Each structure stands twice: as C-alpha cells, then as structure tokens.
C-alpha positions in Angstrom: 82.9 140.7 40.4 82.0 139.9 44.0 84.3 136.9 43.8 87.2 139.0 42.7 86.5 141.5 45.4 86.4 138.7 48.0 89.8 137.3 46.8 91.4 140.8 47.0 90.0 141.3 50.5 91.4 138.0 51.6 94.8 138.9 50.1 94.9 142.2 51.8 93.9 140.6 55.1 96.7 138.1 54.7 99.2 140.9 54.1 98.1 142.8 57.1 98.3 139.7 59.3 101.9 139.2 58.2 102.9 142.8 59.0 106.0 143.2 61.2 105.0 144.8 64.5 107.5 146.9 66.5 106.7 148.1 70.0 108.5 151.2 71.2 108.5 151.7 75.0 109.3 155.1 76.3 110.4 154.4 79.9 108.8 156.1 82.9 106.2 158.8 82.5 103.5 160.7 84.4 104.1 160.5 88.2 107.2 158.5 87.5 109.9 161.0 86.4 112.6 158.4 86.2 116.1 159.8 86.7 116.3 163.6 87.2 119.1 165.8 86.0 119.9 169.4 86.6 117.5 170.8 84.0 115.5 167.8 82.7 113.8 164.5 83.5 114.4 161.1 82.1 110.8 160.5 81.2 110.8 163.4 78.7 114.1 162.4 77.1 112.9 158.9 76.7 109.6 160.0 75.1 111.4 162.4 72.7 113.7 159.7 71.4 110.8 157.1 71.2 108.6 159.4 69.1 111.5 160.4 66.8 112.4 156.7 66.3 108.8 155.8 65.6 108.4 158.5 63.0 111.5 157.3 61.2 110.2 153.8 61.1 106.7 154.9 60.0 108.1 157.2 57.3 110.6 154.6 55.9 109.2 151.2 56.6 105.7 150.8 55.3 105.6 147.1 56.2 106.2 147.8 59.9 103.4 148.5 62.3 104.6 150.8 65.1 102.9 150.6 68.5 103.9 152.9 71.4 103.4 152.0 75.1 102.9 155.8 75.5 102.9 158.8 73.2 102.5 161.4 75.9 103.4 162.1 79.6 101.4 159.4 81.3 102.1 156.7 83.8 102.0 153.2 82.4 102.4 150.2 84.8 105.4 148.0 84.0 103.4 144.9 83.4 101.0 146.8 81.1 103.9 147.8 78.9 104.7 144.1 78.4 101.0 143.3 78.0 100.7 145.9 75.1 103.5 144.1 73.3 102.2 140.6 74.0 98.6 141.5 73.0 99.9 142.9 69.7 102.0 139.7 69.1 104.9 142.0 68.4 108.0 140.9 66.6 110.3 143.3 68.5 110.3 145.3 71.7 112.5 148.3 72.3 112.5 150.0 75.7 114.2 153.4 75.8 115.7 154.8 79.0 118.3 157.3 80.3 120.9 156.2 82.8 122.0 157.8 86.1 124.4 157.1 88.9 124.7 158.4 92.5 126.5 161.7 92.7 126.4 164.9 90.8 128.7 164.0 87.9 128.0 160.7 86.2 130.1 158.8 83.6 129.2 159.0 79.9 128.2 156.7 77.1 125.4 154.5 75.9 124.7 150.9 76.6 122.1 148.3 75.7 120.7 145.5 77.9 119.1 142.1 77.3 117.3 140.0 79.8 119.6 137.9 82.0 121.5 137.6 85.2 123.8 140.6 85.9 127.5 140.0 85.8 128.6 143.2 87.5 127.3 145.2 90.4 126.8 148.3 88.2 124.4 146.3 86.0 122.4 145.2 89.0 122.0 148.8 90.2 120.7 149.8 86.7 118.1 147.0 86.9 117.1 148.0 90.5 116.6 151.6 89.5 114.5 150.7 86.4 112.5 148.1 88.2 111.8 150.3 91.3 109.0 151.9 89.3 106.7 149.1 90.3 106.6 150.5 93.9 104.4 153.3 92.5 101.7 150.7 91.7 99.2 150.2 94.5 99.3 146.3 94.5 102.8 145.6 93.2 103.5 143.0 95.9 100.7 140.8 94.6 101.1 141.7 90.9 104.8 140.9 90.8 104.5 137.9 93.2 106.6 139.3 96.0 109.4 140.6 93.8 111.3 143.3 95.7 113.1 145.5 93.2 115.6 146.7 95.8 116.6 143.3 97.1 119.5 141.6 95.5 118.0 138.2 96.4 115.0 138.8 94.2 117.3 138.9 91.2 118.4 135.2 91.6 115.4 134.2 89.6 117.0 135.6 86.4 119.9 133.2 86.8 117.5 130.3 86.5 115.6 131.7 83.5 115.9 130.3 80.0 115.1 133.1 77.5 114.3 131.6 74.1 114.8 135.0 72.5 118.2 135.6 74.0 120.3 135.0 70.8 118.1 137.4 68.8 118.0 140.0 71.5 121.8 140.0 71.9 122.2 140.3 68.1 120.0 143.4 68.1 121.7 144.8 71.1 125.1 144.6 69.4 123.7 146.3 66.3 122.3 149.1 68.5 125.6 149.6 70.1 127.4 149.6 66.8 125.2 152.3 65.5 125.5 154.4 68.7 129.3 154.3 68.1 129.2 154.8 64.3 126.2 157.0 63.7 125.8 159.0 66.9 129.6 159.0 67.7 128.8 158.0 71.2 131.0 156.2 73.7 130.1 152.5 73.4 129.6 151.0 76.9 128.7 147.7 75.5 126.0 145.0 75.7 125.0 143.7 79.1 122.5 141.5 80.8 120.4 142.3 83.8 117.1 141.4 85.4 114.6 143.9 83.9 111.0 143.0 84.7 109.7 144.5 81.5 111.9 142.3 79.4 111.0 139.3 81.5 107.3 139.7 80.8 107.5 140.1 77.0 107.4 137.1 74.7 109.4 138.5 71.8 113.1 139.5 71.3 113.7 142.8 73.0 116.3 145.2 74.4 116.4 148.0 76.9 118.5 150.9 75.8 120.2 153.4 78.2 120.8 156.5 76.0 123.3 158.2 78.3 123.8 159.6 81.8 121.4 162.4 82.8 123.6 163.3 85.8 126.5 164.1 83.5 125.9 167.7 82.5 127.3 167.4 78.9 125.3 164.2 78.3 122.2 165.8 79.7 122.6 168.8 77.4 123.2 166.5 74.4 120.2 164.3 75.0 117.9 167.4 75.2 119.0 168.9 71.9 117.2 168.1 68.6 120.5 166.9 67.1 121.1 164.5 70.0 117.6 163.2 70.0 117.7 162.7 66.2 121.1 161.0 66.4 120.1 158.5 69.1 116.8 157.7 67.3 118.6 157.3 64.0 121.1 154.9 65.5 118.3 152.7 66.9 116.4 152.9 63.6 119.4 151.8 61.6 120.0 148.9 64.0 116.4 147.7 63.5 116.7 147.9 59.7 120.0 145.9 59.9 118.4 143.4 62.3 115.5 142.7 59.9 117.7 141.9 56.9 
C-alpha cells in the first residue's frame, strides 16, 4: 500500500513539475502611477486587465499556473518583475501597459512589443517612458549598469542583442494583435520592437502590450469600463490559448 502511495505521489509531483507557468505583469504601481489621463492612472488600468486576464486563465486552463508580479497597488522594481518570472522558470511573460503621448489628445489603438532595436522614433519614446520607472529606484545607476532610460545612446545595446526567444515572442505578439482586432474590435497598431528592460531581463518568450492611449478621452473611458477591461483581457487570453496549441 505504501509503495502504491509513493508511486502516486511521484506521478503527481511529475505532473506539477511539468505545469505551464504564465507570469502576468501589471505595469507600474504604488508610487509609480505610469501615464496619467484626465480621470485615471495607467497603473490601475494595467492591474484591472491583468487580474481579469489571470482569472480567465485560472478558470479555464487548469494546467496553467498563473503568477502575478503584483495583485494590488504596490511598487515593484523593474528587475524584480523579471526576477519573479525567472525564479518561477516561467514559460511565458506578459507585461501589460497603457500608452500615452505628449499633448492632451492622443491617437488610438493597441499595439504589442517584443524585445529588440526600435525601428521608429515613436517606438523609442514608448521604451523610454516605460523604462524611466527605474529612476524611482534608489540605486538604479548601479543596478542597471549605467543604463540611462532617457538617453538614445543607451538603447544601442539592443541592436547588438541576440534574443533566442524572438521568434516565439513575435508569434505571440501577432496573435495578441489579431485578437485585439477581432475580439475587442480595436484599431490594430501592429507588432513592434523596442528596448524594454523588463523583457531584456526575462529568460522566456515575452511581450509588452500597450492597451491604448490614456490621453485619448474615448480610449481612457473605454479602458476604465468593465466591458473594455473584459474585452482586452479576453483578447490576450485567446491569444495565449492559440499560442499554446
């Protein structure tokens, strides 16, 4: 009897070890509000969509272990977000953000990024904005080896990088954009590359999603409705399901 119990325990242990691990990263948080709109803050939109996405996965994919970099309004250092994923030996990393541009009225649409060298000035500006969070960390100059998030020269390193997960990341990014277009009926702003530190530090396929523009009043309103949150989360969820097939 003890032998049978031992065999069953070993089998269960093996199944757990082979579980698929998804890390969902709600960008910004705590003292880092992210982009700020007329009535809301990016950190809260990101968290709402991240939690909705996680619940969909947990409810429908029993073989997937979901790990969140944050589940409430707290500040998490950029390198710690990547560390959470790396320590868990995650299979996939999804970082959720909300875009913004200078000026009162922004464009509209959703886009998805993979790690790489920017091919357009707009993509560089998105990376600069998202990476600038490191300046809120007390020892960021040492921790990030002199990387200046506001200096274009710092981003040259991404041109020299070889990302072994690039093909898989791009495949997922394209699926996310397809679902934004088909499921959420959003304007598809495409798949892009840029130098995001959080993607650079993770060791698994990953993407950074920009849900929309918080400085566009209609987009901000949409991203703060239950329907909008659910539609964006469902789009990412369906992309993950398709990616795993």
